[in-house]
PASE-84757 format. One record per residue (C-alpha): x, y, z; residue in one letter; residue number from 0. Coordinates in steps of 0.2 Angstrom, whole numbers, m for minus. Each point is the difference from the previous one (the first is absolute). Layout:
N
KOLKE px py pz gudren gumi
KOLKE X Y Z a NUM
...
***
This chain:
704
KOLKE px py pz gudren gumi
KOLKE 0 0 1 m 0
KOLKE 9 16 m7 g 1
KOLKE 0 17 10 r 2
KOLKE m4 8 m15 k 3
KOLKE m19 m5 6 e 4
KOLKE 4 10 16 f 5
KOLKE 4 14 m7 n 6
KOLKE m9 13 9 y 7
KOLKE m1 m11 19 t 8
KOLKE 11 m6 12 q 9
KOLKE 3 m11 14 n 10
KOLKE m10 3 16 r 11
KOLKE 14 m4 12 e 12
KOLKE 14 10 m11 i 13
KOLKE m13 14 2 s 14
KOLKE m1 m2 18 w 15
KOLKE 18 0 3 l 16
KOLKE 1 15 m8 r 17
KOLKE m13 7 12 f 18
KOLKE 10 m5 15 n 19
KOLKE 15 8 m9 e 20
KOLKE m9 16 0 r 21
KOLKE m2 m1 20 v 22
KOLKE 18 m4 1 l 23
KOLKE 4 17 m10 e 24
KOLKE m11 9 14 e 25
KOLKE 14 m7 12 a 26
KOLKE 14 8 m10 k 27
KOLKE m9 16 m2 d 28
KOLKE 10 14 11 f 29
KOLKE m13 11 0 s 30
KOLKE m10 m12 12 v 31
KOLKE 5 1 16 p 32
KOLKE 11 m15 7 l 33
KOLKE m12 m11 12 l 34
KOLKE m11 2 m17 e 35
KOLKE 10 m7 m8 r 36
KOLKE 3 m15 8 m 37
KOLKE m18 m2 2 k 38
KOLKE 0 m2 m18 f 39
KOLKE 13 m13 2 v 40
KOLKE m10 m9 10 a 41
KOLKE m15 0 m9 i 42
KOLKE 10 m6 m16 f 43
KOLKE 6 m14 13 t 44
KOLKE m19 m5 4 s 45
KOLKE m5 2 m17 n 46
KOLKE 15 m12 m7 l 47
KOLKE m3 m11 15 d 48
KOLKE m21 m3 m6 e 49
KOLKE 3 0 m19 f 50
KOLKE 12 m16 6 f 51
KOLKE m13 m9 11 m 52
KOLKE m16 3 m13 i 53
KOLKE 9 6 m19 r 54
KOLKE 12 m13 1 v 55
KOLKE m8 m13 11 g 56
KOLKE m14 2 m13 s 57
KOLKE 11 m5 m16 l 58
KOLKE 8 m14 11 y 59
KOLKE m16 m8 1 d 60
KOLKE m3 2 m18 m 61
KOLKE 15 m8 m5 t 62
KOLKE m3 m16 10 l 63
KOLKE m19 m2 m11 m 64
KOLKE 3 m11 m13 k 65
KOLKE m4 13 m14 k 66
KOLKE 10 17 2 d 67
KOLKE m9 14 m4 r 68
KOLKE 3 12 m10 i 69
KOLKE m1 20 3 d 70
KOLKE m10 10 m11 k 71
KOLKE 10 14 1 r 72
KOLKE 16 m6 m3 s 73
KOLKE m1 m16 m7 g 74
KOLKE 10 m6 16 m 75
KOLKE m1 m18 7 t 76
KOLKE 1 1 21 a 77
KOLKE 18 m8 m1 k 78
KOLKE 6 15 m12 e 79
KOLKE m12 13 12 q 80
KOLKE 12 m7 17 l 81
KOLKE 18 0 m9 d 82
KOLKE m4 16 m6 t 83
KOLKE m8 8 17 i 84
KOLKE 16 m9 8 f 85
KOLKE 13 8 m11 d 86
KOLKE m9 17 1 a 87
KOLKE m1 m1 18 v 88
KOLKE 18 0 3 s 89
KOLKE 7 17 m5 p 90
KOLKE m17 6 12 l 91
KOLKE 11 m6 14 y 92
KOLKE 17 7 m4 k 93
KOLKE m10 17 m1 e 94
KOLKE m12 m1 16 r 95
KOLKE 19 m5 9 d 96
KOLKE 7 15 m7 k 97
KOLKE m14 12 5 v 98
KOLKE m3 m7 18 y 99
KOLKE 17 0 2 g 100
KOLKE 0 19 m5 e 101
KOLKE m13 5 11 i 102
KOLKE 6 m8 15 k 103
KOLKE 18 10 m1 k 104
KOLKE m10 13 m4 q 105
KOLKE m11 m1 17 l 106
KOLKE 15 m4 10 s 107
KOLKE 4 19 4 p 108
KOLKE m18 2 8 y 109
KOLKE 5 m12 12 g 110
KOLKE m11 m13 m10 v 111
KOLKE 14 m17 m1 c 112
KOLKE m3 m15 m5 g 113
KOLKE 11 m11 6 l 114
KOLKE 13 m14 m4 d 115
KOLKE 8 m9 15 f 116
KOLKE 18 3 m5 k 117
KOLKE m7 19 2 e 118
KOLKE m6 m1 19 l 119
KOLKE 11 10 13 v 120
KOLKE 5 m12 13 p 121
KOLKE m13 6 13 q 122
KOLKE m16 m4 m13 e 123
KOLKE 10 m16 m5 k 124
KOLKE 1 m4 19 k 125
KOLKE m18 7 1 y 126
KOLKE m5 m12 m13 v 127
KOLKE 7 m14 5 k 128
KOLKE m7 m1 15 k 129
KOLKE m17 2 m7 y 130
KOLKE 3 m15 m11 f 131
KOLKE 2 m9 14 k 132
KOLKE m11 5 11 e 133
KOLKE m16 2 m11 q 134
KOLKE 5 m8 m17 i 135
KOLKE 8 m17 4 l 136
KOLKE m13 m6 8 p 137
KOLKE m14 0 m11 i 138
KOLKE 10 m8 m15 l 139
KOLKE m5 m15 m8 s 140
KOLKE 16 m5 m8 p 141
KOLKE 3 m14 m12 q 142
KOLKE 12 m13 m9 i 143
KOLKE m4 m11 m15 v 144
KOLKE 9 m15 m2 d 145
KOLKE m7 m19 m2 a 146
KOLKE m10 4 18 n 147
KOLKE m6 16 m3 h 148
KOLKE m10 4 m15 p 149
KOLKE 1 15 m10 f 150
KOLKE m15 11 8 p 151
KOLKE m13 10 m9 h 152
KOLKE 4 17 m4 l 153
KOLKE m14 13 3 l 154
KOLKE m3 13 m14 n 155
KOLKE 9 16 1 k 156
KOLKE 9 m5 20 a 157
KOLKE 18 2 3 l 158
KOLKE 11 m15 2 y 159
KOLKE 17 0 6 v 160
KOLKE 12 m13 m9 v 161
KOLKE 17 m6 2 a 162
KOLKE 11 m15 m4 n 163
KOLKE 5 m9 15 l 164
KOLKE 13 m12 2 s 165
KOLKE 7 m12 14 r 166
KOLKE 13 m14 m5 g 167
KOLKE m2 m2 m19 s 168
KOLKE m18 0 m1 k 169
KOLKE m9 16 m5 w 170
KOLKE m18 5 3 k 171
KOLKE m11 15 m1 l 172
KOLKE m5 11 14 g 173
KOLKE m17 9 m2 i 174
KOLKE m5 14 13 v 175
KOLKE m17 8 m4 p 176
KOLKE m3 17 7 v 177
KOLKE m16 2 11 p 178
KOLKE m11 10 m9 e 179
KOLKE m7 4 18 f 180
KOLKE 15 13 4 v 181
KOLKE 1 17 m7 s 182
KOLKE 9 m1 m19 d 183
KOLKE 13 12 9 i 184
KOLKE 10 2 15 l 185
KOLKE 3 20 6 y 186
KOLKE 17 4 5 l 187
KOLKE m1 10 17 p 188
KOLKE 3 22 m1 g 189
KOLKE m8 13 m9 h 190
KOLKE 2 m6 m18 d 191
KOLKE m10 m12 m8 i 192
KOLKE 13 m14 0 r 193
KOLKE m5 m16 m3 y 194
KOLKE 4 m17 m7 i 195
KOLKE m10 m15 m7 r 196
KOLKE m4 m15 7 m 197
KOLKE 6 m11 m12 e 198
KOLKE 18 7 0 k 199
KOLKE m2 m2 19 v 200
KOLKE m3 m17 m1 i 201
KOLKE 12 m2 m14 l 202
KOLKE 14 8 11 e 203
KOLKE m2 m10 15 y 204
KOLKE m3 m19 m11 l 205
KOLKE 14 m8 10 e 206
KOLKE m11 4 16 l 207
KOLKE m13 m11 m9 i 208
KOLKE 10 m14 m3 f 209
KOLKE 16 2 9 d 210
KOLKE 4 m19 m5 k 211
KOLKE 4 2 m18 y 212
KOLKE 12 8 m12 q 213
KOLKE m11 16 m9 i 214
KOLKE 2 4 m17 s 215
KOLKE m9 8 m14 d 216
KOLKE m13 10 11 k 217
KOLKE m11 8 m11 n 218
KOLKE m18 4 5 y 219
KOLKE m18 m3 m14 i 220
KOLKE m16 0 m2 c 221
KOLKE m11 m11 m14 v 222
KOLKE m16 8 m8 t 223
KOLKE m12 m12 m4 r 224
KOLKE m17 0 m10 n 225
KOLKE m15 6 5 a 226
KOLKE m12 2 m14 d 227
KOLKE m12 m12 9 i 228
KOLKE m19 m1 m3 t 229
KOLKE m12 m12 3 p 230
KOLKE m3 m14 m11 d 231
KOLKE m17 m3 m7 d 232
KOLKE 1 m17 7 d 233
KOLKE 6 4 19 a 234
KOLKE m15 17 m3 v 235
KOLKE m12 m17 m2 d 236
KOLKE 5 m10 14 e 237
KOLKE 1 15 11 e 238
KOLKE m16 10 2 k 239
KOLKE 5 15 10 d 240
KOLKE 13 11 m8 l 241
KOLKE 4 7 16 r 242
KOLKE 7 m16 5 k 243
KOLKE 10 m6 m16 l 244
KOLKE 7 16 m1 m 245
KOLKE 7 m4 16 k 246
KOLKE 8 m15 m6 k 247
KOLKE 5 7 m16 t 248
KOLKE 13 15 9 l 249
KOLKE 8 m14 9 h 250
KOLKE 9 m5 m16 k 251
KOLKE 6 14 m5 r 252
KOLKE 15 m5 12 t 253
KOLKE 4 m17 m8 k 254
KOLKE m2 4 m19 m 255
KOLKE 16 m1 m11 a 256
KOLKE 14 10 2 v 257
KOLKE 2 13 m14 v 258
KOLKE 16 11 5 r 259
KOLKE 13 1 15 l 260
KOLKE 8 16 3 e 261
KOLKE 16 m1 11 t 262
KOLKE 10 12 7 a 263
KOLKE 21 m7 m7 q 264
KOLKE 3 m10 m14 p 265
KOLKE m4 m19 4 l 266
KOLKE 17 m14 m2 s 267
KOLKE m6 m10 m14 q 268
KOLKE m2 m15 11 e 269
KOLKE m15 9 9 m 270
KOLKE m7 8 m15 e 271
KOLKE m3 m18 m8 q 272
KOLKE m6 m6 16 f 273
KOLKE m14 16 1 f 274
KOLKE m2 m3 m17 c 275
KOLKE m5 m19 3 e 276
KOLKE m9 2 14 k 277
KOLKE m12 14 m6 f 278
KOLKE 2 m7 m19 r 279
KOLKE 4 19 m7 i 280
KOLKE 13 4 m13 q 281
KOLKE 15 11 4 k 282
KOLKE m8 14 m8 k 283
KOLKE m13 m1 14 q 284
KOLKE 13 6 13 i 285
KOLKE 1 19 4 y 286
KOLKE 14 7 12 r 287
KOLKE m4 16 8 t 288
KOLKE 11 12 8 k 289
KOLKE m14 8 7 m 290
KOLKE m13 m7 12 p 291
KOLKE m13 m10 m6 m 292
KOLKE m11 6 10 k 293
KOLKE m3 19 2 l 294
KOLKE m15 1 12 d 295
KOLKE 11 8 16 y 296
KOLKE 1 16 m10 i 297
KOLKE m19 5 1 f 298
KOLKE 4 m2 20 g 299
KOLKE 16 9 m2 i 300
KOLKE m11 16 m7 i 301
KOLKE m9 m1 15 d 302
KOLKE 13 1 12 k 303
KOLKE 9 14 m8 i 304
KOLKE m1 17 9 p 305
KOLKE m11 14 m7 l 306
KOLKE 14 13 m6 s 307
KOLKE 9 m13 m11 m 308
KOLKE m19 m11 m7 k 309
KOLKE 0 19 m10 r 310
KOLKE 16 m1 m9 a 311
KOLKE m1 m20 m1 l 312
KOLKE m19 m2 m7 t 313
KOLKE m14 9 m10 e 314
KOLKE m10 15 9 r 315
KOLKE m14 m9 8 p 316
KOLKE m18 1 m9 f 317
KOLKE m16 m5 10 e 318
KOLKE m13 m4 m15 p 319
KOLKE m11 18 4 q 320
KOLKE m20 1 m1 p 321
KOLKE m11 m4 m15 s 322
KOLKE m1 19 m10 r 323
KOLKE m17 m6 m4 m 324
KOLKE m8 m3 17 l 325
KOLKE m4 9 13 n 326
KOLKE 0 m3 20 e 327
KOLKE m18 m7 0 g 328
KOLKE m7 m16 m6 s 329
KOLKE 7 m10 m12 v 330
KOLKE m15 m8 m4 m 331
KOLKE m9 16 m3 k 332
KOLKE 13 6 m10 q 333
KOLKE 1 m14 m13 v 334
KOLKE m22 0 m3 r 335
KOLKE 4 19 m4 k 336
KOLKE 18 m2 m13 k 337
KOLKE 14 m15 m4 d 338
KOLKE 13 1 10 i 339
KOLKE 19 m4 m8 l 340
KOLKE 13 m4 13 l 341
KOLKE 16 m1 m4 f 342
KOLKE 13 m10 13 y 343
KOLKE 15 3 5 p 344
KOLKE m4 18 m4 y 345
KOLKE m17 m1 9 e 346
KOLKE m4 m10 15 s 347
KOLKE m11 m16 m1 m 348
KOLKE m8 7 17 e 349
KOLKE m19 6 m9 p 350
KOLKE m1 m18 m7 f 351
KOLKE 1 m4 17 l 352
KOLKE m11 10 6 r 353
KOLKE m13 m4 m13 l 354
KOLKE 0 m18 6 v 355
KOLKE 2 4 17 k 356
KOLKE m18 12 m4 e 357
KOLKE m9 m13 m6 a 358
KOLKE 5 m12 12 s 359
KOLKE m11 8 14 t 360
KOLKE m11 11 m13 d 361
KOLKE m20 m8 2 p 362
KOLKE m4 2 m16 n 363
KOLKE 16 m11 m7 v 364
KOLKE m6 m16 m2 m 365
KOLKE 14 m10 m8 t 366
KOLKE 19 1 m5 i 367
KOLKE 7 m10 m11 k 368
KOLKE 20 1 m5 i 369
KOLKE 18 m11 m8 t 370
KOLKE 12 m2 9 i 371
KOLKE 17 m6 m7 y 372
KOLKE 14 9 12 r 373
KOLKE m2 8 16 l 374
KOLKE 9 7 11 a 375
KOLKE 9 m10 15 k 376
KOLKE m12 13 12 k 377
KOLKE m13 7 m9 t 378
KOLKE m17 12 5 r 379
KOLKE m8 m6 m16 l 380
KOLKE m6 m18 9 v 381
KOLKE m3 8 18 e 382
KOLKE m13 10 m10 y 383
KOLKE m6 m14 m10 l 384
KOLKE 0 m11 16 c 385
KOLKE m9 16 8 a 386
KOLKE m14 1 m14 a 387
KOLKE m3 m20 2 a 388
KOLKE m2 5 19 e 389
KOLKE m12 12 m6 n 390
KOLKE m11 m13 m8 g 391
KOLKE 5 6 m16 k 392
KOLKE 3 m13 m14 e 393
KOLKE 17 m1 m3 v 394
KOLKE 7 m11 m15 t 395
KOLKE 20 m3 m1 v 396
KOLKE 6 m7 m15 l 397
KOLKE 19 m3 4 i 398
KOLKE 12 m8 m8 e 399
KOLKE 11 m14 7 l 400
KOLKE 12 m3 m13 r 401
KOLKE 8 19 1 a 402
KOLKE 17 m3 m4 r 403
KOLKE 10 1 18 f 404
KOLKE m15 7 8 d 405
KOLKE m9 m17 3 e 406
KOLKE 3 m2 16 q 407
KOLKE m6 19 3 n 408
KOLKE m15 m2 m8 n 409
KOLKE m3 m18 8 i 410
KOLKE 1 10 16 d 411
KOLKE m12 14 m4 w 412
KOLKE m12 m11 m8 s 413
KOLKE m3 m10 16 e 414
KOLKE 0 19 8 t 415
KOLKE m15 5 m9 l 416
KOLKE m8 m17 1 e 417
KOLKE 1 1 18 a 418
KOLKE m9 16 0 a 419
KOLKE m12 m5 m11 g 420
KOLKE 3 5 m16 c 421
KOLKE m4 m10 m17 r 422
KOLKE 17 m8 m8 v 423
KOLKE 2 m6 m13 l 424
KOLKE 16 m6 m10 y 425
KOLKE m1 1 m20 g 426
KOLKE 1 m12 m12 f 427
KOLKE 10 m14 m2 e 428
KOLKE 10 4 m17 k 429
KOLKE m2 18 2 y 430
KOLKE 9 14 11 k 431
KOLKE m13 14 7 v 432
KOLKE 14 16 m2 h 433
KOLKE m15 13 m3 s 434
KOLKE 1 15 13 k 435
KOLKE m19 4 1 i 436
KOLKE m13 4 15 c 437
KOLKE m21 3 m1 l 438
KOLKE m8 9 15 i 439
KOLKE m19 m3 m2 t 440
KOLKE m11 11 10 y 441
KOLKE m20 3 m1 r 442
KOLKE m2 18 m4 n 443
KOLKE m21 6 0 k 444
KOLKE m4 m16 m3 g 445
KOLKE 13 m1 m14 n 446
KOLKE 15 m11 0 i 447
KOLKE 13 7 m6 e 448
KOLKE 21 m2 1 y 449
KOLKE 17 8 2 i 450
KOLKE 12 m9 m9 t 451
KOLKE 20 1 2 q 452
KOLKE 11 m10 m13 i 453
KOLKE 18 4 2 g 454
KOLKE 17 m5 m10 t 455
KOLKE 10 m6 13 g 456
KOLKE m3 m10 18 n 457
KOLKE m10 3 15 y 458
KOLKE 15 2 11 n 459
KOLKE 3 13 13 e 460
KOLKE 20 m2 m3 k 461
KOLKE 3 0 m17 t 462
KOLKE m15 12 m3 a 463
KOLKE 14 14 6 a 464
KOLKE 14 m8 m12 m 465
KOLKE m8 m5 m16 y 466
KOLKE m7 12 m12 t 467
KOLKE m18 m5 m5 d 468
KOLKE m18 5 m1 l 469
KOLKE m16 0 10 s 470
KOLKE m16 3 m10 l 471
KOLKE m17 4 12 m 472
KOLKE m16 2 m9 t 473
KOLKE m18 1 4 a 474
KOLKE m4 m5 m18 d 475
KOLKE m15 m13 m3 r 476
KOLKE 7 m7 m15 r 477
KOLKE 17 m5 9 i 478
KOLKE m8 m5 16 g 479
KOLKE m13 m10 m11 e 480
KOLKE 14 m9 m7 d 481
KOLKE 9 m2 18 a 482
KOLKE m17 m8 6 a 483
KOLKE 0 m13 m14 a 484
KOLKE 21 m2 1 f 485
KOLKE m2 m7 18 f 486
KOLKE m16 m9 m2 q 487
KOLKE 11 m9 m15 n 488
KOLKE 13 m2 11 m 489
KOLKE m8 m9 11 s 490
KOLKE m9 m11 m10 i 491
KOLKE 17 m4 m10 g 492
KOLKE m6 7 m14 n 493
KOLKE 13 7 m11 l 494
KOLKE m7 1 m17 e 495
KOLKE m12 18 9 g 496
KOLKE m6 14 m13 e 497
KOLKE 3 17 5 y 498
KOLKE m5 16 m7 h 499
KOLKE 15 11 6 d 500
KOLKE 11 m8 10 l 501
KOLKE 14 m11 m9 l 502
KOLKE 4 m16 8 v 503
KOLKE 12 m15 m5 s 504
KOLKE 0 m13 m5 p 505
KOLKE m14 2 m11 v 506
KOLKE m1 19 m6 s 507
KOLKE 16 11 8 l 508
KOLKE 11 m5 m15 k 509
KOLKE m15 0 m14 k 510
KOLKE m2 17 4 k 511
KOLKE 16 6 0 i 512
KOLKE 3 m7 m16 l 513
KOLKE m17 7 m6 s 514
KOLKE 3 19 6 l 515
KOLKE 17 m3 m8 m 516
KOLKE m8 m5 m15 d 517
KOLKE m8 18 0 e 518
KOLKE 13 10 0 e 519
KOLKE 9 m12 m15 i 520
KOLKE m15 7 m10 q 521
KOLKE 7 17 2 k 522
KOLKE 16 m4 m6 g 523
KOLKE 12 12 3 e 524
KOLKE m14 12 10 e 525
KOLKE 0 m18 10 g 526
KOLKE 8 4 19 r 527
KOLKE 3 m13 15 i 528
KOLKE 7 5 15 v 529
KOLKE 4 m14 13 m 530
KOLKE 10 m4 18 k 531
KOLKE 1 m18 9 m 532
KOLKE 14 m10 7 n 533
KOLKE 2 m14 m13 s 534
KOLKE m6 m5 m17 v 535
KOLKE 3 m15 m8 t 536
KOLKE m18 m6 m6 d 537
KOLKE 3 m5 m20 i 538
KOLKE m17 3 m5 d 539
KOLKE 4 22 6 f 540
KOLKE 17 1 m7 m 541
KOLKE m7 m8 m16 e 542
KOLKE m15 17 1 k 543
KOLKE 15 10 4 l 544
KOLKE 11 m3 m15 k 545
KOLKE m17 2 m10 e 546
KOLKE m5 15 5 a 547
KOLKE 18 7 2 s 548
KOLKE m1 m6 m20 m 549
KOLKE m17 12 m4 a 550
KOLKE 10 14 6 g 551
KOLKE m7 3 19 v 552
KOLKE 11 6 10 k 553
KOLKE 3 m10 15 i 554
KOLKE 8 6 17 s 555
KOLKE 2 m15 15 m 556
KOLKE 7 2 19 n 557
KOLKE 3 m17 4 v 558
KOLKE 12 m1 14 r 559
KOLKE 7 m18 1 g 560
KOLKE 0 m16 m13 i 561
KOLKE m7 7 m18 c 562
KOLKE 2 m14 m14 c 563
KOLKE m2 11 m14 i 564
KOLKE 11 9 m10 l 565
KOLKE m1 19 m6 p 566
KOLKE 6 10 m16 g 567
KOLKE 2 m18 m9 i 568
KOLKE 2 7 m18 a 569
KOLKE m19 m1 m9 g 570
KOLKE m9 m10 16 e 571
KOLKE 2 12 17 t 572
KOLKE 7 15 m10 d 573
KOLKE m15 7 10 n 574
KOLKE 3 m5 18 l 575
KOLKE 10 8 13 s 576
KOLKE 0 m8 16 i 577
KOLKE 9 6 18 m 578
KOLKE 3 m2 18 s 579
KOLKE 1 6 16 i 580
KOLKE 11 m8 14 v 581
KOLKE 0 13 14 g 582
KOLKE m5 2 18 r 583
KOLKE m17 m8 1 y 584
KOLKE m5 m15 m10 l 585
KOLKE m8 3 m17 e 586
KOLKE m16 m11 3 h 587
KOLKE m15 11 m7 a 588
KOLKE m9 m10 m17 r 589
KOLKE m6 14 m10 i 590
KOLKE m7 m1 m20 f 591
KOLKE m5 14 m10 c 592
KOLKE m7 m1 m16 f 593
KOLKE m1 15 m13 g 594
KOLKE m2 18 5 k 595
KOLKE m12 16 3 g 596
KOLKE m16 m3 4 e 597
KOLKE m3 m17 m7 e 598
KOLKE 15 m6 9 q 599
KOLKE m3 m19 11 k 600
KOLKE 10 m1 16 i 601
KOLKE 0 m15 12 y 602
KOLKE 10 m4 14 i 603
KOLKE 2 m18 8 g 604
KOLKE 9 m15 10 s 605
KOLKE 7 m7 m18 a 606
KOLKE 15 1 m8 d 607
KOLKE m1 m9 m17 m 608
KOLKE 8 m13 3 m 609
KOLKE m9 m18 m6 t 610
KOLKE 0 m6 18 r 611
KOLKE m10 14 4 n 612
KOLKE m11 2 m17 t 613
KOLKE m2 m19 2 e 614
KOLKE 2 m8 16 k 615
KOLKE m6 12 14 r 616
KOLKE m13 9 4 v 617
KOLKE 4 20 m4 e 618
KOLKE m13 16 0 v 619
KOLKE 3 15 m10 a 620
KOLKE m12 15 1 c 621
KOLKE m6 14 m9 p 622
KOLKE 5 18 6 v 623
KOLKE m15 12 m4 y 624
KOLKE 2 15 7 d 625
KOLKE 11 14 m10 e 626
KOLKE 9 7 13 t 627
KOLKE 8 m15 4 i 628
KOLKE 0 m5 m17 k 629
KOLKE 11 16 0 k 630
KOLKE 10 m6 17 m 631
KOLKE 6 m14 m10 i 632
KOLKE 5 7 m16 n 633
KOLKE 10 11 7 r 634
KOLKE 8 m13 13 m 635
KOLKE 5 m11 m16 m 636
KOLKE 6 16 m7 k 637
KOLKE 14 5 14 i 638
KOLKE 5 m19 2 m 639
KOLKE 3 m4 m21 l 640
KOLKE 9 15 1 t 641
KOLKE 11 m2 17 d 642
KOLKE 19 2 m6 n 643
KOLKE 8 m4 17 v 644
KOLKE m6 m17 5 k 645
KOLKE m8 m4 m18 g 646
KOLKE 9 m12 m9 r 647
KOLKE m4 m1 m20 k 648
KOLKE m1 m22 m8 m 649
KOLKE 12 m2 m15 q 650
KOLKE m4 m11 m12 s 651
KOLKE 12 m13 3 d 652
KOLKE m9 1 19 g 653
KOLKE 12 8 10 t 654
KOLKE m7 18 9 y 655
KOLKE 11 16 0 k 656
KOLKE m3 15 9 k 657
KOLKE m8 14 m8 r 658
KOLKE 12 16 m3 v 659
KOLKE m5 12 10 q 660
KOLKE m4 17 m12 s 661
KOLKE m11 14 8 g 662
KOLKE m4 m3 17 r 663
KOLKE 0 m13 12 p 664
KOLKE m17 m11 2 v 665
KOLKE 2 m14 13 n 666
KOLKE m22 m6 0 a 667
KOLKE 5 m7 19 q 668
KOLKE 6 19 5 e 669
KOLKE m14 8 m8 i 670
KOLKE m12 m11 6 f 671
KOLKE 6 3 20 m 672
KOLKE 2 17 m4 e 673
KOLKE m18 3 m5 e 674
KOLKE m7 m9 12 a 675
KOLKE 9 9 14 i 676
KOLKE m5 17 m9 g 677
KOLKE m19 m7 0 a 678
KOLKE 2 m2 16 t 679
KOLKE 6 18 6 s 680
KOLKE m15 6 m9 q 681
KOLKE m12 m9 9 i 682
KOLKE 6 7 17 e 683
KOLKE 2 17 m8 k 684
KOLKE m17 m1 m3 k 685
KOLKE m5 m7 16 k 686
KOLKE 8 13 9 k 687
KOLKE m6 12 m11 k 688
KOLKE m19 m6 5 r 689
KOLKE 5 m1 18 t 690
KOLKE 7 17 0 g 691
KOLKE m16 7 m6 i 692
KOLKE m11 m10 11 f 693
KOLKE 11 10 13 s 694
KOLKE m2 16 m6 r 695
KOLKE m21 m4 m3 v 696
KOLKE 1 m6 20 y 697
KOLKE 8 14 7 m 698
KOLKE m12 12 m12 r 699
KOLKE m17 m9 9 l 700
KOLKE 6 m1 19 f 701
KOLKE 18 9 4 g 702
KOLKE 10 m9 10 r 703
***
């Protein structure tokens, strides 16, 4: 199968690695404060971990199938993709190590020092040894590997200190798990933030652990296992309770195949061969890293830094601001009068939470229905939903137990909701429910009316302050009736429901998006398509983009991560422009704009244009009817598409380049923050003015 058949598309895994490379570029940006740069190194690392666990794990599973599937976008087999990934990741490790080393060195003058054992002063060495003997040594579980002691199961992403042990002429392997219930780092006494990582402490004192042996080839390692767990159909048939099944399935993650081995030092030839045989991996799946294999402790260090120093090392603090479309009164009353759009994280999630809280006690409210994909560990939303049920409202919560890496959290919340009297549903066997929709039904003068909220992001109070998302609250009857039909269909397991205004996958969302693109194609050079999403992989969507471009339609796309279509391919995607923003906040909103002027149609929703979203998930997109909100969204899109600070333009070979700044710098996220702060200031001024007028009137009428 020749590459020429795929000249306007690219492999999704390579596209994802290029996205993560953009994350690493932020860590190299000297205009970003040092600890923020270190955060980007941590995010890059966490992203790469998940990539190996899920995407590499999935490809590994494919290689075990009798029939090797061919990637539609690149013509590569699963094995060819894996080989390409392993080769592409190697230089990224070297680049990350270099960036980490530079940032670590630059943090040292500020008194933030991650140290090797040899860098400790004598007093510190004495302190560390005492701590090790009293606090760490008693809780370690060392093991030797020989005929009587089989090679242990190494947990996914856990650290292990290893060494060759000899006594006489016999050699064996020694393994010491780094306990997961102790701190990743040991802070040293003093005013500065000097610390040493726990694996280095254990490595230093291996002689105290294996005191009967000669020790060589000291190292620490970490395995990454396939974590792409999905309950198979047979299991679902046998286990009727999905919550119980997911609890069982989660245990699989610790036992699945190794897809990567990380080491701190180069392995000896014998040890390399030993690990390759034990883990059934190739040499190219072993990566040496000079930086920590876990970087979560960075966030703890940031919390310890004095406020005076924080100003130099971190971004200036920003709190999500009050909505400029709302006042302090009842949210329900205000939404009844006009549609409200919240723009996270520049604006707070608070109005939506107030809406649910008001509904939980409003005597006219009869039902509250919501779909939940990811929740924070601490969440007021669940508190309000439980209160609503306890107040006699009918509360229906469709919670997705298979939200990757949030399965246990969602299981726990589902039990809490059920205990409070909420009706809890778990969705469908083969389809994840990824939609973000909430419906409040109430009675008004004998009529049934609706308030519907539809968003692009999860009902997660933590990520609402970190991800850019839109949240639309509307009393539009057309949308409310569709939402009511949606929840009825979800309750009876009907994926084939028909809706007038809402776009719902797996049936109508992709079909309607393609139809709206066809309308623009009919306009030729007068056609206009502007979209924002996280990923693009759906082959039908990409073919339609190509068709639109060939018809002369001007297409602008803001795609944060994976993008399998290539722009600027002569005769095919000449009229397609693609850019990506990687900045302080994670770009997460999904926006679809068709046409221009009065005839323009805008939708917001939960779906990316990925086959998994369009065909294998329940997603909801909602039309925006309010002209004021349409103008707001168009302005947002224009600012983002012209970002020349954090925006990068995709080239025809799939690589990205930062725009050359001509004229004033445009940093979309900074602009939105400044505008949110400015809007709050204006609101406060108006309040003071009103208060002043009231005071003067009062004085005239009543004196002192």
